[in-house]
Structure formats: structure tokens, C-alpha cells
mmCIF file as gemmi writes it, N, C-alpha and C atoms, coordinates in Angstrom:
data_model
loop_
_atom_site.group_PDB
_atom_site.id
_atom_site.type_symbol
_atom_site.label_atom_id
_atom_site.label_alt_id
_atom_site.label_comp_id
_atom_site.label_asym_id
_atom_site.label_entity_id
_atom_site.label_seq_id
_atom_site.pdbx_PDB_ins_code
_atom_site.Cartn_x
_atom_site.Cartn_y
_atom_site.Cartn_z
_atom_site.occupancy
_atom_site.B_iso_or_equiv
_atom_site.pdbx_formal_charge
_atom_site.auth_seq_id
_atom_site.auth_asym_id
_atom_site.pdbx_PDB_model_num
ATOM 1 N N . UNK Axp A 1 ? 16.817 -3.177 -39.007 1 0 ? 1 A 1
ATOM 2 C CA . UNK Axp A 1 ? 17.268 -2.36 -37.288 1 0 ? 1 A 1
ATOM 3 C C . UNK Axp A 1 ? 15.566 -3.38 -37.3 1 0 ? 1 A 1
ATOM 4 N N . UNK Axp A 2 ? 15.833 -3.463 -35.778 1 0 ? 2 A 1
ATOM 5 C CA . UNK Axp A 2 ? 14.127 -4.059 -35.631 1 0 ? 2 A 1
ATOM 6 C C . UNK Axp A 2 ? 14.036 -3.281 -33.896 1 0 ? 2 A 1
ATOM 7 N N . UNK Axp A 3 ? 15.267 -2.546 -33.659 1 0 ? 3 A 1
ATOM 8 C CA . UNK Axp A 3 ? 14.738 -2.099 -32.117 1 0 ? 3 A 1
ATOM 9 C C . UNK Axp A 3 ? 16.467 -1.181 -31.56 1 0 ? 3 A 1
ATOM 10 N N . UNK Axp A 4 ? 16.371 -1.468 -30.325 1 0 ? 4 A 1
ATOM 11 C CA . UNK Axp A 4 ? 18.018 -0.942 -29.591 1 0 ? 4 A 1
ATOM 12 C C . UNK Axp A 4 ? 17.861 -1.674 -28.443 1 0 ? 4 A 1
ATOM 13 N N . UNK Axp A 5 ? 19.145 -1.684 -27.885 1 0 ? 5 A 1
ATOM 14 C CA . UNK Axp A 5 ? 19.218 -2.614 -26.794 1 0 ? 5 A 1
ATOM 15 C C . UNK Axp A 5 ? 20.205 -1.762 -25.568 1 0 ? 5 A 1
ATOM 16 N N . UNK Axp A 6 ? 20.012 -2.184 -24.443 1 0 ? 6 A 1
ATOM 17 C CA . UNK Axp A 6 ? 20.806 -1.829 -23.794 1 0 ? 6 A 1
ATOM 18 C C . UNK Axp A 6 ? 21.766 -2.657 -23.207 1 0 ? 6 A 1
ATOM 19 N N . UNK Axp A 7 ? 22.651 -2.574 -23.108 1 0 ? 7 A 1
ATOM 20 C CA . UNK Axp A 7 ? 23.988 -3.739 -22.821 1 0 ? 7 A 1
ATOM 21 C C . UNK Axp A 7 ? 24.943 -2.935 -21.916 1 0 ? 7 A 1
ATOM 22 N N . UNK Axp A 8 ? 25.341 -4.172 -21.027 1 0 ? 8 A 1
ATOM 23 C CA . UNK Axp A 8 ? 26.16 -3.996 -20.501 1 0 ? 8 A 1
ATOM 24 C C . UNK Axp A 8 ? 26.328 -3.195 -19.175 1 0 ? 8 A 1
ATOM 25 N N . UNK Axp A 9 ? 25.685 -4.029 -18.296 1 0 ? 9 A 1
ATOM 26 C CA . UNK Axp A 9 ? 24.344 -2.988 -17.104 1 0 ? 9 A 1
ATOM 27 C C . UNK Axp A 9 ? 24.681 -3.716 -15.792 1 0 ? 9 A 1
ATOM 28 N N . UNK Axp A 10 ? 25.373 -4.414 -15.924 1 0 ? 10 A 1
ATOM 29 C CA . UNK Axp A 10 ? 26.063 -5.169 -14.439 1 0 ? 10 A 1
ATOM 30 C C . UNK Axp A 10 ? 27.065 -4.553 -14.119 1 0 ? 10 A 1
ATOM 31 N N . UNK Axp A 11 ? 27.188 -4.001 -13.03 1 0 ? 11 A 1
ATOM 32 C CA . UNK Axp A 11 ? 28.461 -3.472 -12.301 1 0 ? 11 A 1
ATOM 33 C C . UNK Axp A 11 ? 29.741 -4.19 -12.794 1 0 ? 11 A 1
ATOM 34 N N . UNK Axp A 12 ? 29.869 -5.614 -12.862 1 0 ? 12 A 1
ATOM 35 C CA . UNK Axp A 12 ? 30.74 -6.316 -12.659 1 0 ? 12 A 1
ATOM 36 C C . UNK Axp A 12 ? 31.553 -6.462 -13.835 1 0 ? 12 A 1
ATOM 37 N N . UNK Axp A 13 ? 30.003 -6.625 -15.643 1 0 ? 13 A 1
ATOM 38 C CA . UNK Axp A 13 ? 30.837 -6.416 -16.784 1 0 ? 13 A 1
ATOM 39 C C . UNK Axp A 13 ? 31.304 -4.849 -16.831 1 0 ? 13 A 1
ATOM 40 N N . UNK Axp A 14 ? 30.836 -3.658 -16.309 1 0 ? 14 A 1
ATOM 41 C CA . UNK Axp A 14 ? 31.282 -2.478 -16.623 1 0 ? 14 A 1
ATOM 42 C C . UNK Axp A 14 ? 32.992 -2.831 -16.462 1 0 ? 14 A 1
ATOM 43 N N . UNK Axp A 15 ? 33.276 -3.719 -15.145 1 0 ? 15 A 1
ATOM 44 C CA . UNK Axp A 15 ? 34.732 -3.237 -14.375 1 0 ? 15 A 1
ATOM 45 C C . UNK Axp A 15 ? 35.686 -3.63 -15.383 1 0 ? 15 A 1
ATOM 46 N N . UNK Axp A 16 ? 35.222 -5.305 -15.767 1 0 ? 16 A 1
ATOM 47 C CA . UNK Axp A 16 ? 35.625 -6.294 -17.185 1 0 ? 16 A 1
ATOM 48 C C . UNK Axp A 16 ? 35.933 -5.358 -18.063 1 0 ? 16 A 1
ATOM 49 N N . UNK Axp A 17 ? 35.034 -4.761 -18.521 1 0 ? 17 A 1
ATOM 50 C CA . UNK Axp A 17 ? 35.56 -3.869 -20.386 1 0 ? 17 A 1
ATOM 51 C C . UNK Axp A 17 ? 35.833 -2.244 -20.075 1 0 ? 17 A 1
ATOM 52 N N . UNK Axp A 18 ? 36.101 -1.975 -18.394 1 0 ? 18 A 1
ATOM 53 C CA . UNK Axp A 18 ? 36.698 -0.579 -18.228 1 0 ? 18 A 1
ATOM 54 C C . UNK Axp A 18 ? 35.57 0.677 -18.41 1 0 ? 18 A 1
ATOM 55 N N . UNK Axp A 19 ? 34.682 0.34 -18.167 1 0 ? 19 A 1
ATOM 56 C CA . UNK Axp A 19 ? 34.076 1.172 -18.246 1 0 ? 19 A 1
ATOM 57 C C . UNK Axp A 19 ? 32.241 1.45 -17.424 1 0 ? 19 A 1
ATOM 58 N N . UNK Axp A 20 ? 31.68 2.843 -17.259 1 0 ? 20 A 1
ATOM 59 C CA . UNK Axp A 20 ? 31.656 3.047 -15.649 1 0 ? 20 A 1
ATOM 60 C C . UNK Axp A 20 ? 30.107 3.173 -16.291 1 0 ? 20 A 1
ATOM 61 N N . UNK Axp A 21 ? 29.192 3.124 -17.178 1 0 ? 21 A 1
ATOM 62 C CA . UNK Axp A 21 ? 28.216 3.183 -17.444 1 0 ? 21 A 1
ATOM 63 C C . UNK Axp A 21 ? 27.526 2.17 -18.86 1 0 ? 21 A 1
ATOM 64 N N . UNK Axp A 22 ? 26.399 1.782 -18.777 1 0 ? 22 A 1
ATOM 65 C CA . UNK Axp A 22 ? 25.787 0.822 -19.84 1 0 ? 22 A 1
ATOM 66 C C . UNK Axp A 22 ? 25.572 1.723 -21.005 1 0 ? 22 A 1
ATOM 67 N N . UNK Axp A 23 ? 26.018 0.675 -22.187 1 0 ? 23 A 1
ATOM 68 C CA . UNK Axp A 23 ? 26.239 0.412 -23.583 1 0 ? 23 A 1
ATOM 69 C C . UNK Axp A 23 ? 24.647 0.646 -24.15 1 0 ? 23 A 1
ATOM 70 N N . UNK Axp A 24 ? 25.037 1.133 -25.395 1 0 ? 24 A 1
ATOM 71 C CA . UNK Axp A 24 ? 23.806 1.008 -25.8 1 0 ? 24 A 1
ATOM 72 C C . UNK Axp A 24 ? 23.803 0.606 -27.629 1 0 ? 24 A 1
ATOM 73 N N . UNK Axp A 25 ? 22.956 -0.492 -28.02 1 0 ? 25 A 1
ATOM 74 C CA . UNK Axp A 25 ? 23.329 -0.946 -29.443 1 0 ? 25 A 1
ATOM 75 C C . UNK Axp A 25 ? 22.244 -1.238 -30.199 1 0 ? 25 A 1
ATOM 76 N N . UNK Axp A 26 ? 22.058 -0.691 -31.602 1 0 ? 26 A 1
ATOM 77 C CA . UNK Axp A 26 ? 21.342 -1.454 -32.408 1 0 ? 26 A 1
ATOM 78 C C . UNK Axp A 26 ? 21.127 -2.966 -31.951 1 0 ? 26 A 1
ATOM 79 N N . UNK Axp A 27 ? 19.597 -3.516 -32.804 1 0 ? 27 A 1
ATOM 80 C CA . UNK Axp A 27 ? 18.957 -4.607 -32.392 1 0 ? 27 A 1
ATOM 81 C C . UNK Axp A 27 ? 18.512 -4.879 -34.055 1 0 ? 27 A 1
ATOM 82 N N . UNK Axp A 28 ? 19.382 -5.835 -34.785 1 0 ? 28 A 1
ATOM 83 C CA . UNK Axp A 28 ? 18.651 -6.022 -35.951 1 0 ? 28 A 1
ATOM 84 C C . UNK Axp A 28 ? 18.081 -7.177 -36.134 1 0 ? 28 A 1
ATOM 85 N N . UNK Axp A 29 ? 17.18 -7.867 -37.421 1 0 ? 29 A 1
ATOM 86 C CA . UNK Axp A 29 ? 16.452 -8.935 -37.516 1 0 ? 29 A 1
ATOM 87 C C . UNK Axp A 29 ? 17.41 -9.854 -37.315 1 0 ? 29 A 1
ATOM 88 N N . UNK Axp A 30 ? 18.852 -9.991 -37.504 1 0 ? 30 A 1
ATOM 89 C CA . UNK Axp A 30 ? 19.494 -11.326 -37.419 1 0 ? 30 A 1
ATOM 90 C C . UNK Axp A 30 ? 20.164 -11.44 -36.26 1 0 ? 30 A 1
ATOM 91 N N . UNK Axp A 31 ? 19.353 -11.24 -35.563 1 0 ? 31 A 1
ATOM 92 C CA . UNK Axp A 31 ? 20.242 -11.127 -34.184 1 0 ? 31 A 1
ATOM 93 C C . UNK Axp A 31 ? 18.929 -11.919 -33.312 1 0 ? 31 A 1
ATOM 94 N N . UNK Axp A 32 ? 17.797 -11.743 -33.934 1 0 ? 32 A 1
ATOM 95 C CA . UNK Axp A 32 ? 16.66 -12.434 -33.037 1 0 ? 32 A 1
ATOM 96 C C . UNK Axp A 32 ? 16.54 -13.876 -33.359 1 0 ? 32 A 1
ATOM 97 N N . UNK Axp A 33 ? 16.362 -14.449 -32.523 1 0 ? 33 A 1
ATOM 98 C CA . UNK Axp A 33 ? 15.408 -15.94 -32.414 1 0 ? 33 A 1
ATOM 99 C C . UNK Axp A 33 ? 14.039 -16.493 -32.496 1 0 ? 33 A 1
ATOM 100 N N . UNK Axp A 34 ? 13.379 -16.86 -32.94 1 0 ? 34 A 1
ATOM 101 C CA . UNK Axp A 34 ? 12.221 -17.368 -32.856 1 0 ? 34 A 1
ATOM 102 C C . UNK Axp A 34 ? 12.18 -18.201 -30.893 1 0 ? 34 A 1
ATOM 103 N N . UNK Axp A 35 ? 11.329 -18.368 -30.321 1 0 ? 35 A 1
ATOM 104 C CA . UNK Axp A 35 ? 11.204 -18.559 -29.199 1 0 ? 35 A 1
ATOM 105 C C . UNK Axp A 35 ? 10.652 -20.574 -29.599 1 0 ? 35 A 1
ATOM 106 N N . UNK Axp A 36 ? 11.745 -20.966 -28.801 1 0 ? 36 A 1
ATOM 107 C CA . UNK Axp A 36 ? 12.014 -21.966 -29.166 1 0 ? 36 A 1
ATOM 108 C C . UNK Axp A 36 ? 12.918 -22.753 -30.209 1 0 ? 36 A 1
ATOM 109 N N . UNK Axp A 37 ? 13.691 -21.854 -30.956 1 0 ? 37 A 1
ATOM 110 C CA . UNK Axp A 37 ? 14.142 -22.321 -32.075 1 0 ? 37 A 1
ATOM 111 C C . UNK Axp A 37 ? 16.287 -22.614 -31.563 1 0 ? 37 A 1
ATOM 112 N N . UNK Axp A 38 ? 16.092 -23.249 -32.203 1 0 ? 38 A 1
ATOM 113 C CA . UNK Axp A 38 ? 17.322 -24.208 -31.724 1 0 ? 38 A 1
ATOM 114 C C . UNK Axp A 38 ? 18.821 -22.725 -32.701 1 0 ? 38 A 1
ATOM 115 N N . UNK Axp A 39 ? 19.903 -22.821 -32.19 1 0 ? 39 A 1
ATOM 116 C CA . UNK Axp A 39 ? 20.628 -21.747 -32.614 1 0 ? 39 A 1
ATOM 117 C C . UNK Axp A 39 ? 22.203 -22.639 -32.71 1 0 ? 39 A 1
ATOM 118 N N . UNK Axp A 40 ? 22.323 -22.424 -33.699 1 0 ? 40 A 1
ATOM 119 C CA . UNK Axp A 40 ? 23.839 -23.073 -33.862 1 0 ? 40 A 1
ATOM 120 C C . UNK Axp A 40 ? 24.812 -22.377 -33.208 1 0 ? 40 A 1
ATOM 121 N N . UNK Axp A 41 ? 25.669 -23.556 -32.979 1 0 ? 41 A 1
ATOM 122 C CA . UNK Axp A 41 ? 26.649 -23.365 -31.969 1 0 ? 41 A 1
ATOM 123 C C . UNK Axp A 41 ? 27.829 -22.934 -32.592 1 0 ? 41 A 1
ATOM 124 N N . UNK Axp A 42 ? 28.072 -22.897 -34.011 1 0 ? 42 A 1
ATOM 125 C CA . UNK Axp A 42 ? 29.499 -22.807 -34.805 1 0 ? 42 A 1
ATOM 126 C C . UNK Axp A 42 ? 28.717 -21.072 -35.293 1 0 ? 42 A 1
ATOM 127 N N . UNK Axp A 43 ? 27.56 -20.421 -34.821 1 0 ? 43 A 1
ATOM 128 C CA . UNK Axp A 43 ? 27.581 -19.422 -35.231 1 0 ? 43 A 1
ATOM 129 C C . UNK Axp A 43 ? 28.321 -18.316 -34.372 1 0 ? 43 A 1
ATOM 130 N N . UNK Axp A 44 ? 28.865 -18.384 -33.23 1 0 ? 44 A 1
ATOM 131 C CA . UNK Axp A 44 ? 29.373 -17.683 -32.407 1 0 ? 44 A 1
ATOM 132 C C . UNK Axp A 44 ? 31.171 -18.367 -31.941 1 0 ? 44 A 1
ATOM 133 N N . UNK Axp A 45 ? 31.522 -17.396 -31.522 1 0 ? 45 A 1
ATOM 134 C CA . UNK Axp A 45 ? 33.74 -17.512 -31.294 1 0 ? 45 A 1
ATOM 135 C C . UNK Axp A 45 ? 33.307 -17.806 -29.666 1 0 ? 45 A 1
ATOM 136 N N . UNK Axp A 46 ? 32.495 -17.113 -29.116 1 0 ? 46 A 1
ATOM 137 C CA . UNK Axp A 46 ? 32.452 -18.218 -27.823 1 0 ? 46 A 1
ATOM 138 C C . UNK Axp A 46 ? 31.159 -17.656 -27.404 1 0 ? 46 A 1
ATOM 139 N N . UNK Axp A 47 ? 30.135 -18.554 -27.587 1 0 ? 47 A 1
ATOM 140 C CA . UNK Axp A 47 ? 29.054 -18.065 -26.826 1 0 ? 47 A 1
ATOM 141 C C . UNK Axp A 47 ? 28.545 -17.898 -25.859 1 0 ? 47 A 1
ATOM 142 N N . UNK Axp A 48 ? 27.109 -17.286 -25.247 1 0 ? 48 A 1
ATOM 143 C CA . UNK Axp A 48 ? 27.092 -17.432 -23.499 1 0 ? 48 A 1
ATOM 144 C C . UNK Axp A 48 ? 25.962 -16.571 -24.038 1 0 ? 48 A 1
ATOM 145 N N . UNK Axp A 49 ? 24.984 -16.797 -22.795 1 0 ? 49 A 1
ATOM 146 C CA . UNK Axp A 49 ? 23.506 -15.683 -22.9 1 0 ? 49 A 1
ATOM 147 C C . UNK Axp A 49 ? 23.848 -14.692 -21.924 1 0 ? 49 A 1
ATOM 148 N N . UNK Axp A 50 ? 23.204 -13.494 -22.149 1 0 ? 50 A 1
ATOM 149 C CA . UNK Axp A 50 ? 23.311 -12.644 -21.471 1 0 ? 50 A 1
ATOM 150 C C . UNK Axp A 50 ? 22.249 -12.105 -20.802 1 0 ? 50 A 1
ATOM 151 N N . UNK Axp A 51 ? 21.4 -12.119 -19.88 1 0 ? 51 A 1
ATOM 152 C CA . UNK Axp A 51 ? 19.549 -11.974 -20.438 1 0 ? 51 A 1
ATOM 153 C C . UNK Axp A 51 ? 19.84 -10.339 -20.13 1 0 ? 51 A 1
ATOM 154 N N . UNK Axp A 52 ? 18.586 -9.704 -20.763 1 0 ? 52 A 1
ATOM 155 C CA . UNK Axp A 52 ? 18.38 -8.032 -21.203 1 0 ? 52 A 1
ATOM 156 C C . UNK Axp A 52 ? 17.042 -8.228 -21.148 1 0 ? 52 A 1
ATOM 157 N N . UNK Axp A 53 ? 16.427 -6.796 -21.015 1 0 ? 53 A 1
ATOM 158 C CA . UNK Axp A 53 ? 15.075 -6.51 -21.102 1 0 ? 53 A 1
ATOM 159 C C . UNK Axp A 53 ? 14.746 -5.791 -22.142 1 0 ? 53 A 1
ATOM 160 N N . UNK Axp A 54 ? 14.13 -6.171 -23.033 1 0 ? 54 A 1
ATOM 161 C CA . UNK Axp A 54 ? 13.502 -5.605 -24.061 1 0 ? 54 A 1
ATOM 162 C C . UNK Axp A 54 ? 11.738 -4.305 -23.701 1 0 ? 54 A 1
ATOM 163 N N . UNK Axp A 55 ? 12.436 -3.432 -24.233 1 0 ? 55 A 1
ATOM 164 C CA . UNK Axp A 55 ? 11.188 -2.598 -24.057 1 0 ? 55 A 1
ATOM 165 C C . UNK Axp A 55 ? 10.846 -2.379 -25.344 1 0 ? 55 A 1
ATOM 166 N N . UNK Axp A 56 ? 9.591 -2.855 -25.411 1 0 ? 56 A 1
ATOM 167 C CA . UNK Axp A 56 ? 8.615 -2.51 -27.048 1 0 ? 56 A 1
ATOM 168 C C . UNK Axp A 56 ? 8.199 -1.447 -26.926 1 0 ? 56 A 1
ATOM 169 N N . UNK Axp A 57 ? 8.206 -0.352 -27.773 1 0 ? 57 A 1
ATOM 170 C CA . UNK Axp A 57 ? 7.945 0.852 -27.853 1 0 ? 57 A 1
ATOM 171 C C . UNK Axp A 57 ? 6.741 1.135 -28.478 1 0 ? 57 A 1
ATOM 172 N N . UNK Axp A 58 ? 6.074 2.267 -28.336 1 0 ? 58 A 1
ATOM 173 C CA . UNK Axp A 58 ? 4.762 2.26 -29.098 1 0 ? 58 A 1
ATOM 174 C C . UNK Axp A 58 ? 4.611 4.07 -29.461 1 0 ? 58 A 1
ATOM 175 N N . UNK Axp A 59 ? 5.586 4.327 -29.377 1 0 ? 59 A 1
ATOM 176 C CA . UNK Axp A 59 ? 5.969 6.155 -30.01 1 0 ? 59 A 1
ATOM 177 C C . UNK Axp A 59 ? 7.601 6.169 -29.561 1 0 ? 59 A 1
ATOM 178 N N . UNK Axp A 60 ? 7.656 7.211 -30.448 1 0 ? 60 A 1
ATOM 179 C CA . UNK Axp A 60 ? 9.042 7.456 -30.202 1 0 ? 60 A 1
ATOM 180 C C . UNK Axp A 60 ? 9.187 8.392 -28.787 1 0 ? 60 A 1
ATOM 181 N N . UNK Axp A 61 ? 11.246 8.543 -28.485 1 0 ? 61 A 1
ATOM 182 C CA . UNK Axp A 61 ? 11.438 9.179 -27.349 1 0 ? 61 A 1
ATOM 183 C C . UNK Axp A 61 ? 12.916 9.323 -27.301 1 0 ? 61 A 1
ATOM 184 N N . UNK Axp A 62 ? 13.549 10.457 -27.453 1 0 ? 62 A 1
ATOM 185 C CA . UNK Axp A 62 ? 14.12 10.477 -26.942 1 0 ? 62 A 1
ATOM 186 C C . UNK Axp A 62 ? 14.944 11.806 -27.224 1 0 ? 62 A 1
ATOM 187 N N . UNK Axp A 63 ? 16.416 12.168 -27.34 1 0 ? 63 A 1
ATOM 188 C CA . UNK Axp A 63 ? 17.014 13.41 -26.969 1 0 ? 63 A 1
ATOM 189 C C . UNK Axp A 63 ? 17.372 13.355 -25.794 1 0 ? 63 A 1
ATOM 190 N N . UNK Axp A 64 ? 18.489 14.64 -25.365 1 0 ? 64 A 1
ATOM 191 C CA . UNK Axp A 64 ? 18.63 14.863 -24.419 1 0 ? 64 A 1
ATOM 192 C C . UNK Axp A 64 ? 18.225 15.181 -23.082 1 0 ? 64 A 1
ATOM 193 N N . UNK Axp A 65 ? 16.976 15.639 -23.438 1 0 ? 65 A 1
ATOM 194 C CA . UNK Axp A 65 ? 15.81 16.192 -22.896 1 0 ? 65 A 1
ATOM 195 C C . UNK Axp A 65 ? 14.629 15.164 -22.115 1 0 ? 65 A 1
ATOM 196 N N . UNK Axp A 66 ? 15.06 13.689 -22.475 1 0 ? 66 A 1
ATOM 197 C CA . UNK Axp A 66 ? 14.557 12.541 -22.285 1 0 ? 66 A 1
ATOM 198 C C . UNK Axp A 66 ? 14.529 12.52 -20.737 1 0 ? 66 A 1
ATOM 199 N N . UNK Axp A 67 ? 12.94 11.885 -20.242 1 0 ? 67 A 1
ATOM 200 C CA . UNK Axp A 67 ? 13.058 11.61 -18.714 1 0 ? 67 A 1
ATOM 201 C C . UNK Axp A 67 ? 12.326 10.546 -18.65 1 0 ? 67 A 1
ATOM 202 N N . UNK Axp A 68 ? 12.81 10.253 -17.175 1 0 ? 68 A 1
ATOM 203 C CA . UNK Axp A 68 ? 11.831 8.435 -17.26 1 0 ? 68 A 1
ATOM 204 C C . UNK Axp A 68 ? 10.609 8.395 -17.057 1 0 ? 68 A 1
ATOM 205 N N . UNK Axp A 69 ? 9.949 9.706 -17.152 1 0 ? 69 A 1
ATOM 206 C CA . UNK Axp A 69 ? 8.454 9.351 -17.581 1 0 ? 69 A 1
ATOM 207 C C . UNK Axp A 69 ? 8.385 9.399 -18.604 1 0 ? 69 A 1
ATOM 208 N N . UNK Axp A 70 ? 8.944 9.957 -19.6 1 0 ? 70 A 1
ATOM 209 C CA . UNK Axp A 70 ? 8.651 9.739 -21.159 1 0 ? 70 A 1
ATOM 210 C C . UNK Axp A 70 ? 8.994 8.42 -21.23 1 0 ? 70 A 1
ATOM 211 N N . UNK Axp A 71 ? 9.86 7.878 -21.264 1 0 ? 71 A 1
ATOM 212 C CA . UNK Axp A 71 ? 10.22 6.556 -21.286 1 0 ? 71 A 1
ATOM 213 C C . UNK Axp A 71 ? 9.27 5.534 -21.325 1 0 ? 71 A 1
ATOM 214 N N . UNK Axp A 72 ? 8.867 5.73 -20.141 1 0 ? 72 A 1
ATOM 215 C CA . UNK Axp A 72 ? 7.575 4.83 -20.046 1 0 ? 72 A 1
ATOM 216 C C . UNK Axp A 72 ? 6.104 5.282 -20.241 1 0 ? 72 A 1
ATOM 217 N N . UNK Axp A 73 ? 5.805 6.212 -20.507 1 0 ? 73 A 1
ATOM 218 C CA . UNK Axp A 73 ? 5.004 6.91 -21.418 1 0 ? 73 A 1
ATOM 219 C C . UNK Axp A 73 ? 4.952 6.295 -22.904 1 0 ? 73 A 1
ATOM 220 N N . UNK Axp A 74 ? 6.063 5.826 -23.564 1 0 ? 74 A 1
ATOM 221 C CA . UNK Axp A 74 ? 6.449 5.668 -24.672 1 0 ? 74 A 1
ATOM 222 C C . UNK Axp A 74 ? 6.755 4.314 -24.893 1 0 ? 74 A 1
ATOM 223 N N . UNK Axp A 75 ? 6.29 3.625 -23.716 1 0 ? 75 A 1
ATOM 224 C CA . UNK Axp A 75 ? 7.075 2.337 -23.759 1 0 ? 75 A 1
ATOM 225 C C . UNK Axp A 75 ? 5.345 1.121 -23.846 1 0 ? 75 A 1
ATOM 226 N N . UNK Axp A 76 ? 5.019 0.441 -24.282 1 0 ? 76 A 1
ATOM 227 C CA . UNK Axp A 76 ? 4.171 -0.327 -25.088 1 0 ? 76 A 1
ATOM 228 C C . UNK Axp A 76 ? 4.109 -1.373 -24.193 1 0 ? 76 A 1
ATOM 229 N N . UNK Axp A 77 ? 5.238 -2.174 -23.711 1 0 ? 77 A 1
ATOM 230 C CA . UNK Axp A 77 ? 5.685 -3.513 -22.912 1 0 ? 77 A 1
ATOM 231 C C . UNK Axp A 77 ? 6.857 -3.439 -22.53 1 0 ? 77 A 1
ATOM 232 N N . UNK Axp A 78 ? 7.668 -4.521 -21.876 1 0 ? 78 A 1
ATOM 233 C CA . UNK Axp A 78 ? 8.93 -4.834 -21.306 1 0 ? 78 A 1
ATOM 234 C C . UNK Axp A 78 ? 8.549 -5.891 -21.184 1 0 ? 78 A 1
ATOM 235 N N . UNK Axp A 79 ? 9.526 -6.947 -22.015 1 0 ? 79 A 1
ATOM 236 C CA . UNK Axp A 79 ? 9.348 -8.256 -21.615 1 0 ? 79 A 1
ATOM 237 C C . UNK Axp A 79 ? 11.218 -8.966 -21.9 1 0 ? 79 A 1
ATOM 238 N N . UNK Axp A 80 ? 11.175 -10.159 -21.489 1 0 ? 80 A 1
ATOM 239 C CA . UNK Axp A 80 ? 12.885 -11.024 -20.973 1 0 ? 80 A 1
ATOM 240 C C . UNK Axp A 80 ? 13.212 -11.172 -22.571 1 0 ? 80 A 1
ATOM 241 N N . UNK Axp A 81 ? 14.811 -10.874 -23.096 1 0 ? 81 A 1
ATOM 242 C CA . UNK Axp A 81 ? 15.383 -10.755 -23.898 1 0 ? 81 A 1
ATOM 243 C C . UNK Axp A 81 ? 16.524 -11.534 -23.665 1 0 ? 81 A 1
ATOM 244 N N . UNK Axp A 82 ? 16.798 -12.303 -24.331 1 0 ? 82 A 1
ATOM 245 C CA . UNK Axp A 82 ? 18.261 -12.948 -24.494 1 0 ? 82 A 1
ATOM 246 C C . UNK Axp A 82 ? 18.739 -13.45 -25.79 1 0 ? 82 A 1
ATOM 247 N N . UNK Axp A 83 ? 20.393 -13.005 -25.198 1 0 ? 83 A 1
ATOM 248 C CA . UNK Axp A 83 ? 21.373 -12.283 -26.355 1 0 ? 83 A 1
ATOM 249 C C . UNK Axp A 83 ? 22.301 -13.094 -26.091 1 0 ? 83 A 1
ATOM 250 N N . UNK Axp A 84 ? 22.572 -13.933 -27.321 1 0 ? 84 A 1
ATOM 251 C CA . UNK Axp A 84 ? 23.409 -15.367 -27.78 1 0 ? 84 A 1
ATOM 252 C C . UNK Axp A 84 ? 25.184 -14.373 -28.352 1 0 ? 84 A 1
């Protein structure tokens, strides 16, 4: 495990998947591709790119009482992430 991701943030995707809030999931090291890497097309059933934003954390945060300010304070930086 190398991180967490929040997905299905677009309302159109939520509608298509019959949900009404974004989803979250674990990001594993085998899901990452180095910058400029060639991704083999046969690795996937229906390949597509969904741009996402990665929050790289400098400290842990969470729980039911976590606020937006808590998340921002725990964030080291934000970067684009492409999910294949």
C-alpha cells in the first residue's frame, strides 16, 4: 500500500454507478507507473484514463471528526495522478 485515492468524483460517473458520493480506495504500488512509462494495453480489460488528484500527506489524519482544515494541515503537496 502506497496511499489512498478518492474516485468517482464526477456526478456523471456517480449517476452511472448509481451512487451519490465519491468513493475511496487503497492505492497499491503495482498500480503506479513511472513518469513516461509505457503501460501494456493487455494489462486491462477496458483501458481508459481518469485524471485524479493525489494528496501526498506529511502526517496522518482521519476519523469522523477530521475537518477540511485538518486535511489541509496534514497535506505535504498535491499532484496530478492518472489512473489506468
